[in-house]
C-alpha positions in Angstrom: 31.5 75.7 131.2 29.4 77.6 128.8 26.0 79.1 129.7 22.8 77.0 129.3 22.0 78.1 125.8 19.5 75.9 124.0 20.6 74.1 120.9 18.4 73.2 117.9 19.1 70.2 115.8 19.2 70.8 112.0 20.2 68.5 109.2 22.9 69.4 106.8 22.9 71.2 104.4 20.3 73.3 106.1 22.5 74.2 109.1 25.1 75.5 106.6 22.5 77.5 104.7 21.5 79.2 108.0 25.1 80.0 108.8 25.5 81.5 105.2 22.4 83.7 105.8 20.6 82.0 102.9 18.0 80.2 105.1 16.1 82.6 107.3 13.3 80.3 108.4 13.3 76.9 110.0 10.1 75.0 109.6 8.7 72.8 112.3 5.4 71.2 113.2 5.2 72.9 116.7 5.2 76.5 117.8 8.0 77.8 120.0 8.1 80.6 122.5 11.9 80.5 122.6 13.5 83.8 121.5 17.1 84.8 121.4 20.4 83.0 120.7 20.4 79.2 120.1 23.2 76.9 119.1 23.0 75.3 115.7 23.7 71.6 115.9 24.4 69.9 112.6 22.7 66.5 112.9 24.5 63.3 111.9 21.7 62.8 109.4 21.9 64.7 106.1 19.3 65.6 103.5 19.9 64.2 100.1 18.1 67.0 98.2 20.5 68.0 95.4 18.9 71.5 95.1 19.8 72.3 98.7 23.3 71.1 98.2 23.7 73.3 95.1 22.7 76.4 97.2 25.5 75.5 99.7 27.9 75.4 96.8 28.9 71.7 96.9 27.4 68.4 95.9 29.6 66.5 98.4 28.5 66.1 102.0 31.8 67.4 103.4 30.2 69.7 106.0 30.5 69.0 109.7 28.0 66.7 111.3 27.3 65.7 114.9 28.6 69.1 116.1 27.6 72.6 117.2 28.6 74.7 114.2 27.5 78.1 115.3 24.6 80.2 116.6 21.6 82.1 115.3 18.8 84.1 116.9 15.2 83.1 116.8 13.4 86.4 116.6 9.8 85.2 115.9 7.6 82.2 115.2 4.8 82.4 112.6 2.2 79.9 111.5 2.5 78.6 107.9 -0.3 77.9 105.4 0.5 74.2 105.7 -0.3 74.0 109.3 3.3 74.2 110.7 5.4 77.0 112.0 8.3 79.0 110.8 11.0 80.0 113.3 12.3 83.3 112.0 16.1 83.4 112.2 18.6 86.3 112.3 22.3 87.1 113.0 23.9 83.7 112.2 27.4 83.3 113.5 29.7 80.5 112.4 32.2 79.0 115.0 35.8 78.8 113.8 36.0 75.5 115.7 33.0 73.2 116.0 31.9 72.1 119.5 31.2 68.4 120.3 28.4 68.1 122.9 28.8 65.4 125.6 25.1 64.7 125.9 22.7 63.2 123.4 21.1 65.7 121.0 17.3 65.8 120.8 15.2 66.3 117.7 14.3 69.9 118.4 15.5 72.0 121.4 17.9 70.8 124.0 20.5 72.1 126.5 24.0 71.0 125.3 26.8 70.2 127.7 30.5 70.5 126.7 
């Protein structure tokens, strides 16, 4: 069994952009005090914004969904001008094999079980 690392749920293609190092901030409505490594869970829902898909390099939603696709570190959390918060991300690492959690993912942070 793996350690109790938190996972954060992120829609595709944004999970892929984080793993590629192109997305360094995750915007949320609430602040977090969480720092350190988190699993990146690619939600089953996808964003249909074509500009985001172009940044990934594909227009087809062929990326994994419903799985832990890698990790990243949250190194800071800063307020945004729009009233939300930006989780500052660093050191993304892609898993060569995606992990399927046994428990139900939550909208933001959760502890995954394998």
